[in-house]
Phi, psi and omega in degrees: 000135182284145179292133178276114179262127179304145183303319183298322180288322179300315180299317182297318180298319180297315180299314180298317180298317179298317180297319180296318180298318179297314182299323182279354182065028187262017174295141180304146181301326181299319180295316179298319181293317182297330179299334180273344181295147171264115191259129172253113175269163180205126167269101191241127181279080181283342176230173178089190190293340183253013182298330180304329177268319186301320181297318178293315179304312181302314181294321180297314179297312183299319181296317181292319178302317180296318179302314181296314182294321178296333180268008175107001177081201180246112182050044177082359180255140180275151169272143174228125183258124183236093180264156172226139177288139182243346185063013181062043176239129187301315182296324179289323178297318178295316179298320178297317178301313182295320180295311184295316183286337178280336183260350183218153172274094188273135178254327187223149185214143176250125179253150191264356185197163175299316181303315179293315182302320180286319182294319187275351186303314178301323178295317178299316181293320180296311184288319177067013187256350193233139168257132185236143169227182180179197185282343185277143170242027184302135182300323181302325183289344181276058182215097185300333180289320183273328182234067187291339183252021180228161171206164181253139182268062182149192179280146174291173186299324178293319178293325177300313178292326176302322178294317177298316181295321177300317179296316181298314182299328179282318184286321182214084181306138179077013183296157174265127184238128175257145173249127175239124188214159182276151177280074180208165178302317177302313183291315185286337189322300190263001196293310183299311180295326181289326177297317178296319180295321179300313182296322178299328180273006179081017178262154176249154179239089184288338182206143171234126183239126178253130180250145177301139180304130177085355183282138175243353176274099187243017185303319180295316181293324180296322178297317178297320181295316180299320181298323181285340177048057180288153173280330180222141174237122180254123177263140175211145177096016179231163165264293178235284180298144001264027184299312180300326179295316177300310184297312183297310182292323178299315179295320178298329180273006176087013178292142180247012180302147166273144187248138186221155178222175178249183196314307190286353172267340198268006173297143184306315183295329178289310182298321182296338178290348179288344179071198185305322182298339181274000180300129181089354177301133185242164176185173183264140177220123181285346185235158172290142173291153181313318187264006182283108180248025184289346177206167180297134178212080186302327180288323175293325176301318179297317179297315181296326177291322181287320183227094185293343177272156179309133174247139187289167176292336174294321175302312181299321179296317177297316180299313181292324176302312180297324178297315181288324173304312182298316181297318178297318179295316180299313181294325178294314180294321178301327180276000179071028182251155177291152181278079174243173186304314184296313181292321179295319179292318178299319178295318178302320182283359171270356180292117183222130180050047185273135180267118180271013181075024177091357178298314166255134191279011177215149179301144185248150175233130181249098183274321184232245184251003182220172176238090190280065183226144175190178181220148176269128176243158183229142182282127172248098187294329179295314180279348184057043182217159169266129182243149182299135176244356178209172169279180176288133183245120178250131182273346180246000000 
């Protein structure tokens, strides 16, 4: 029978053993080396309903980390990326965060959803060690007072619609704009503020239509939309369905509206699924598409050399997130400060007229929690590409 050692004595022995190892300098070299790594953790949806984005996000972060490390790291320190699959479930994302942060000294973190970003926020504030970005563009997160350790890698959803409205007001002053959105937190997010923004720009909003989440039978809503006769219809809170149903039925009923979407509808592969009816479909995109060669973009050239096949806008979002994480870490170290949440965020907010290597087609400035810049692109179904329909539009 084994001798029962009291827990307090076991703990003391462990502490003493650890102290002796430290004193003897006998910690494995790998542990010593890892202490110097700048760690990016990630709750990444590699499986589940959001895997179409998660796989791209993961590859984008990993590719940028490799580029930095191949070039010598940041001030002699390597980046280390530690992702965990979440299946796009908030509880799994939280568990992944706890696992990664308990096993690594994490400086930067990528979150997979609005739900996760909101749930983990008190933990980020308590710990104070991590700067986080992620897949969400929720307007609520664009509040430095409430979310001091987070930022959005692009415009929030209200700003995305603001960019579309700015384009509409220039293209057709006094136009009628309809909003069609899903009955979800994601869908409702920008609608009220966007209606006010439209009116400020001299546009009218004759109808707002909310559809049940997941519904594709939209015949009743299409009749209401036709009656309002908008010049532009902006969809938000969807990936794809029921947008093609609206567009197809609207056109069959003789509607002449231009149709528009926001970020998560606008990946090239998603829009192309609309088929012929989607020709001319427009939307806002904060980044250049993989195949957009309308101007010099040295960073996109590097991506195209690394990955000759089309990479999604989710890939670009992951890649740019890692770039901005790296820039914040570099500026913090240059200032001789520790890599904690507050210092990393302060460093991020010193980014002014920053060149992303053409990923965003205009220099960016990060004043608060978002990057309110984007461009309107239009679907060319014959070319199977999204083509620029506006110049770059900055809201600040």
